[in-house]
C-alpha positions in Angstrom: 21.3 49.3 -16.2 22.0 47.9 -12.7 25.1 45.9 -12.1 24.7 43.2 -9.4 27.5 42.3 -7.1 29.2 39.0 -7.9 28.7 36.6 -5.1 31.1 33.8 -4.3 30.6 30.6 -2.4 31.4 32.1 0.9 28.4 34.5 0.6 25.7 31.8 0.1 24.6 32.0 3.8 23.8 35.7 3.5 20.2 35.2 2.6 19.6 32.6 5.4 20.9 35.2 8.0 18.7 37.9 6.5 15.7 35.6 6.5 16.1 34.7 10.2 16.5 38.4 11.1 13.1 39.2 9.5 11.3 36.2 11.0 12.7 37.0 14.4 10.8 40.3 14.5 7.4 38.7 14.3 5.3 39.0 17.4 3.8 35.7 18.6 0.0 35.3 18.7 -1.6 34.9 22.1 -2.8 31.3 22.3 -4.8 31.5 25.5 -8.1 29.6 25.7 -10.3 32.7 25.8 -8.9 34.1 22.6 -9.2 30.8 20.9 -12.8 30.5 21.9 -13.5 34.0 20.6 -11.9 33.1 17.3 -14.1 30.0 17.0 -17.2 32.0 17.7 -16.3 34.6 15.1 -15.0 32.4 12.3 -17.2 29.4 12.5 -20.1 30.6 14.5 -19.9 27.5 16.7 -21.9 27.3 19.8 -19.5 26.4 22.7 -20.9 24.7 25.8 -19.3 23.8 29.0 -18.6 20.0 29.0 -19.5 19.8 32.7 -23.0 21.0 32.0 -23.3 18.6 29.0 -22.5 15.5 31.1 -24.7 16.6 34.0 -27.8 16.2 31.7 -30.4 13.7 32.8 -30.5 12.0 29.4 -27.4 9.9 29.9 -28.6 7.1 27.7 -28.5 9.4 24.7 -24.9 10.3 25.5 -23.9 6.6 25.6 -25.3 6.0 22.2 -23.1 8.7 20.7 -19.9 7.0 22.0 -19.5 4.1 19.5 -15.7 3.9 19.1 -13.8 1.3 21.1 -10.1 2.0 20.9 -9.2 -1.5 22.0 -10.8 -3.0 18.9 -9.0 -0.5 16.6 -5.7 -1.5 18.0 -6.2 -5.1 17.1 -4.5 -5.8 13.8 -6.7 -8.7 13.0 -9.9 -6.7 13.0 -11.2 -5.8 9.6 -13.6 -2.9 9.4 -16.2 -2.4 6.7 -17.1 1.0 5.3 -19.8 2.2 7.7 -21.5 4.1 4.9 -23.3 0.8 4.0 -25.2 1.3 7.3 -23.8 -2.0 8.8 -24.7 -2.3 12.4 -22.3 -3.6 15.0 -23.2 -7.2 16.0 -22.6 -9.0 19.2 -21.1 -12.0 17.5 -17.7 -11.7 15.8 -17.3 -12.7 12.1 -14.3 -13.8 10.2 -14.2 -12.0 6.8 -12.1 -13.2 3.9 -11.7 -10.7 1.1 -9.5 -10.1 -2.0 -6.5 -8.4 -0.2 -5.6 -11.2 2.2 -4.6 -14.9 1.9 -4.7 -17.9 4.2 -1.4 -18.3 6.0 -1.8 -22.1 6.0 -2.3 -22.2 2.2 -4.1 -25.1 0.6 -4.1 -27.3 3.8 -6.0 -24.6 5.7 -8.5 -24.1 2.9 -9.1 -27.8 2.7 -9.9 -28.0 6.5 -12.1 -24.9 6.4 -14.1 -25.9 3.3 -14.2 -29.7 4.1 -12.5 -30.5 0.9 -10.6 -33.6 -0.4 -7.8 -32.9 -2.9 -7.1 -35.3 -5.8 -3.7 -36.0 -7.1 -2.4 -33.6 -9.7 -1.6 -36.5 -12.0 -5.0 -38.2 -11.6 -5.5 -39.9 -14.9 -9.3 -39.9 -14.8 -9.3 -36.1 -14.6 -6.7 -35.6 -17.2 -8.5 -37.9 -19.6 -11.7 -35.9 -19.2 -9.9 -32.6 -19.8 -7.6 -33.6 -22.6 -10.4 -35.1 -24.6 -11.5 -31.5 -25.4 -8.2 -30.4 -26.9 -8.0 -28.5 -30.1 -7.2 -31.7 -32.2 -10.8 -32.7 -31.8 -12.1 -29.7 -33.6 -9.8 -29.8 -36.7 -8.1 -26.5 -35.9 -5.0 -25.3 -37.6 -2.3 -25.2 -34.9 -0.1 -22.8 -36.7 -2.9 -20.2 -37.0 -4.0 -20.8 -33.4 -0.5 -20.4 -31.9 0.2 -17.4 -34.1 -2.8 -15.6 -32.7 -1.8 -16.5 -29.1 1.7 -15.2 -29.6 0.3 -11.9 -31.0 -2.1 -11.7 -28.0 0.8 -12.0 -25.6 2.9 -9.3 -27.3 -0.1 -7.0 -27.6 -1.0 -7.3 -24.0 2.6 -7.0 -22.5 4.3 -4.7 -25.0 2.1 -2.9 -27.5 -0.5 -1.4 -25.2 -0.4 2.4 -25.0 -1.0 2.7 -21.2 1.8 4.5 -19.3 1.5 4.6 -15.6 3.9 4.5 -12.7 5.0 1.0 -12.0 5.7 -0.2 -8.4 9.0 0.9 -6.8 11.8 -1.6 -7.2 13.7 -2.7 -4.1 16.9 -4.7 -3.8 16.9 -6.8 -0.6 20.7 -6.6 -0.4 20.6 -2.8 -0.8 17.3 -1.7 0.8 18.3 2.0 0.8 19.1 2.2 -2.9 16.6 4.1 -5.0 16.1 2.8 -8.5 14.9 5.1 -11.3 11.1 5.3 -11.4 9.7 3.2 -14.3 6.6 3.8 -16.4 4.7 1.2 -18.4 1.7 -1.1 -18.5 0.2 -1.9 -15.1 0.1 -5.5 -14.0 -3.7 -5.6 -13.7 -4.1 -4.3 -17.3 -1.8 -6.9 -18.6 -3.8 -9.7 -17.0 -7.1 -8.3 -18.2 -5.9 -7.8 -21.7 -4.3 -11.2 -22.0 -7.3 -13.0 -20.5 -9.8 -11.2 -22.8 -7.8 -12.0 -25.9 -7.2 -15.6 -25.1 -11.0 -16.1 -24.3 -11.8 -14.5 -27.7 -9.4 -16.9 -29.4 -11.1 -19.9 -27.6 -14.5 -18.6 -28.7 -13.4 -18.2 -32.3 -12.1 -21.8 -32.6 -14.7 -23.5 -30.5 -18.0 -25.0 -31.6 -19.7 -24.4 -28.3 -21.3 -20.9 -28.5 -23.5 -21.1 -25.4 -21.1 -19.3 -23.1 -21.7 -15.9 -21.5 -19.0 -13.7 -19.8 -19.4 -11.5 -16.7 -16.9 -8.8 -15.9 -16.1 -7.3 -12.5 -18.7 -8.9 -10.2 -19.1 -9.1 -6.5 -19.7 -12.3 -4.4 -20.9 -12.2 -0.8 -21.9 -15.3 1.2 -21.8 -16.6 4.8 -21.5 -19.9 6.5 -20.8 -21.4 9.9 -18.2 -24.0 10.9 -17.3 -25.1 14.4 -19.6 -22.6 16.0 -17.8 -19.7 14.2 -19.3 -17.4 11.6 -17.5 -16.8 8.3 -18.2 -14.4 5.5 -16.6 -14.5 2.0 -16.6 -11.0 0.4 -14.6 -11.3 -2.8 -14.6 -9.7 -6.3 -14.5 -11.8 -9.5 -12.7 -10.4 -12.5 -14.3 -12.6 -15.1 -16.9 -15.3 -14.7 -17.8 -17.6 -17.6 -21.3 -19.0 -17.4 -23.1 -21.6 -19.4 -26.7 -22.9 -19.7 -25.5 -26.5 -18.8 -23.9 -27.8 -15.7 -20.4 -29.3 -15.8 -20.0 -33.0 -15.4 -18.7 -33.8 -11.9 -15.2 -35.1 -11.3 -16.6 -38.1 -9.4 -20.1 -39.0 -10.6 -20.8 -41.4 -7.8 -19.4 -40.1 -4.5 -20.7 -42.9 -2.4 -19.1 -45.5 -4.6 -15.9 -43.5 -4.5 -15.9 -43.7 -0.7 -16.5 -47.4 -0.7 -13.7 -48.0 -3.2 -11.3 -45.6 -1.3 -11.1 -47.0 2.2 -8.5 -44.4 3.2 -10.9 -41.5 2.6 -11.7 -41.1 6.3 -8.0 -41.3 7.1 -7.4 -38.5 4.5 -10.0 -36.4 6.2 -8.4 -36.9 9.5 -5.0 -36.2 8.0 -6.4 -32.9 6.6 -7.5 -31.8 10.1 -4.1 -32.7 11.5 -2.1 -31.1 8.7 -2.3 -27.6 10.2 -2.2 -28.6 13.9 -1.7 -26.7 16.3 -3.3 -24.0 14.1 -7.0 -23.6 13.6 -8.7 -23.1 10.2 -9.6 -19.5 11.1 -6.0 -18.4 11.6 -5.0 -15.2 9.7 -8.6 -14.4 8.6 -9.5 -10.9 9.7 -12.4 -10.4 12.0 -15.1 -7.7 12.4 -18.2 -6.9 14.3 -19.8 -4.9 11.4 -21.5 -7.3 8.9 -24.8 -8.6 7.7 -24.9 -12.4 7.8 -28.3 -12.5 6.1 -27.0 -10.8 3.1 -26.1 -12.8 0.0 -24.9 -11.4 -3.3 -24.6 -13.2 -6.6 -24.0 -10.8 -9.6 -26.5 -12.5 -12.0 -30.3 -12.6 -11.4 -31.0 -15.6 -13.7 -30.5 -19.2 -12.5 -30.0 -20.4 -16.1 -26.5 -18.7 -16.1 -24.7 -21.5 -14.3 -21.1 -20.7 -13.2 -18.7 -22.5 -15.6 -15.2 -21.1 -15.2 -13.9 -18.4 -12.8 -10.9 -16.4 -13.9 -8.9 -15.2 -10.9 -6.1 -12.6 -11.4 -3.3 -12.4 -8.9 -1.7 -9.0 -8.6 1.2 -9.1 -6.2 0.8 -5.3 -5.5 -2.7 -5.8 -4.1 -2.6 -9.2 -2.4 -0.7 -9.2 0.9 -0.1 -11.6 3.7 -1.4 -10.5 7.1 2.1 -11.0 8.6 3.9 -9.0 5.9 5.7 -12.0 4.4 5.8 -12.9 0.8 2.8 -14.7 -0.7 3.6 -18.3 -1.5 2.2 -20.5 -4.3 0.2 -22.5 -1.8 -1.5 -19.3 -0.6 -2.3 -18.2 -4.1 -3.9 -21.6 -4.8 -5.9 -21.4 -1.5 -7.2 -18.0 -2.5 -8.6 -19.4 -5.7 -10.2 -22.3 -3.8 -11.9 -19.9 -1.5 -13.3 -17.8 -4.4 -14.6 -20.9 -6.2 -16.5 -22.1 -3.1 -17.8 -18.5 -2.5 -19.2 -18.4 -6.1 -21.0 -21.7 -5.8 -22.3 -21.0 -2.4 -23.7 -17.6 -3.4 -25.3 -19.2 -6.5 -27.0 -21.9 -4.5 -28.3 -19.5 -1.8 -29.4 -16.8 -4.3 -31.7 -19.2 -6.2 -32.6 -21.4 -3.2 -31.3 -24.6 -4.7 -31.2 -26.3 -1.3 -33.2 -29.5 -0.6 -35.6 -28.8 2.3 -35.4 -32.4 3.6 -31.6 -32.7 3.7 -30.9 -28.9 4.0 -28.2 -29.3 1.4 -27.8 -29.3 -2.4 -29.5 -32.2 -4.1 -26.8 -32.7 -6.8 -23.1 -31.7 -7.0 -22.1 -28.5 -8.7 -18.8 -28.3 -10.5 -16.9 -25.1 -11.3 -13.5 -24.5 -13.0 -10.8 -21.9 -12.3 -8.0 -20.3 -14.2 -5.5 -18.3 -12.0 -2.9 -16.1 -13.6 -0.7 -13.1 -13.0 -0.2 -12.5 -16.8 2.7 -14.9 -16.9 2.0 -18.1 -14.9 -1.2 -20.1 -15.2 -2.8 -22.5 -12.8 -6.0 -24.6 -13.5 -8.3 -26.1 -11.0 -11.7 -27.8 -10.7 -13.9 -27.8 -7.6 -16.8 -30.2 -7.2 -19.1 -28.9 -4.4 -21.0 -31.9 -3.0 -22.2 -30.1 0.1 -22.4 -26.5 1.5 -22.8 -27.9 5.0 -19.2 -27.9 6.0 -19.7 -30.0 9.1 -21.1 -32.8 7.0 -19.3 -36.1 6.5 -19.5 -35.6 2.8 -16.5 -33.8 1.4 -16.0 -31.5 -1.6 -13.6 -32.6 -4.3 -10.7 -30.3 -5.5 -8.2 -30.8 -8.3 -5.5 -28.4 -9.4 -2.7 -28.5 -11.9 0.9 -27.5 -11.4 2.0 -23.9 -11.9 2.7 -23.5 -15.7 4.6 -20.5 -17.1 3.1 -19.2 -20.4 6.5 -17.6 -21.2 9.7 -16.8 -19.5 10.4 -13.3 -20.9 8.4 -10.9 -22.9 10.2 -7.6 -23.4 12.1 -5.4 -25.9 15.6 -6.7 -26.7 17.7 -4.4 -28.9 14.5 -2.5 -29.8 12.6 -5.6 -31.0 9.6 -7.2 -29.2 10.7 -10.6 -28.0 8.8 -13.5 -26.3 10.8 -16.5 -25.2 10.0 -19.8 -23.4 12.3 -22.6 -22.1 9.4 -25.1 -21.8 9.8 -28.5 -23.4 6.3 -28.3 -25.0 6.8 -25.1 -27.0 7.3 -27.1 -30.3 9.3 -24.3 -31.9 6.9 -21.6 -30.7 7.9 -18.7 -28.3 5.5 -19.7 -25.5 4.4 -22.8 -23.7 1.6 -24.4 -25.7 0.5 -26.6 -22.7 -1.3 -23.5 -21.3 -3.3 -23.1 -24.4 -4.2 -26.8 -24.4 -5.5 -26.6 -20.9 -7.4 -23.3 -21.5 -9.0 -24.7 -24.7 -10.0 -27.9 -22.9 -11.5 -25.9 -20.0 -13.5 -23.7 -22.3 -15.0 -26.7 -24.2 -15.5 -28.8 -21.1 -19.2 -29.6 -20.5 
């Protein structure tokens, strides 16, 4: 048996000294150009040519076609590049591309100017009367049973799921250098998907209207022009609820509405001046690689009319171009852009444009439900025109931001869901969200 020498703290550097002695005896490799060329020939069997002879060739046009990279464009932060594997050719005209990862810096005001949209008041009584007429009281539903299933759905989505992934790194603004312990749990996107699916299933169970169809994970691509600029909306939809009947419009007679509302033109002018001196294309990335003639709608049947679009907001994936925090106004504008993209792609896919007016013959209404798994925001867009330079405006209504619950977590080892809302009626969540969701599902 061999007895090792006991080493003390003053001997720790012995191995480092020995290591540097061994490494110092290595002979450096000759890195001349001739030896490198010989190594390339032997290892990779690459044919090496003199660059002077290559550029002295007569076919100079072929050489110019090979050089397709412009470093000036790459250095521009506002340029958004598509994956060139789609065989997208570089165009002469620049295009502003809006996708899922970015938001409008001007928020709702910028989206209203860009999409030629007039916003109704959140407390508009006509809209609220139409929506609240479809509440669950109309269908003789047991509230206790409905709210019990909703509370179970919340806890099941946020607490009981078995997914365990790395959660985003926590940062304290007052201590930016402090590293918090890494947390594992259910991802934000999965919480949103699970909760939305469960709430839709509850609405379907207690509803009498069974003519709805649900589409998951679709792609929308559409293009339009405004003020001599080309725009393209390339967005993903998480869930799209379709129906075989069109939704009733917010304003049935638009012309009569304009006559009754003499300040409508003033409101349009106010919308244009609300973001001055900015323009409506600010913060939208640009690219030269696109196909403006391409239109994508995920369903190939015109009878599946878009009814409600469910938009998930994941703060880990949606960022501002200027690296500032995403505001509530920007989240709402992102939903408005997705709603218009869905309707525009639907109209162009099935050629629902009147040839004489070169516009849609009748309004198309679509609803939206925006959520991050905790807050909910409901909106309705009435598309009167897809010609955004027309005098006719689209109509947009949105509710306030409503929290479904305040906290959903384990307290002292017990799953707990709490809400401070006034309308919880003894339940552990805000029942106003369910009233809106049930009304939107049964709206026709």
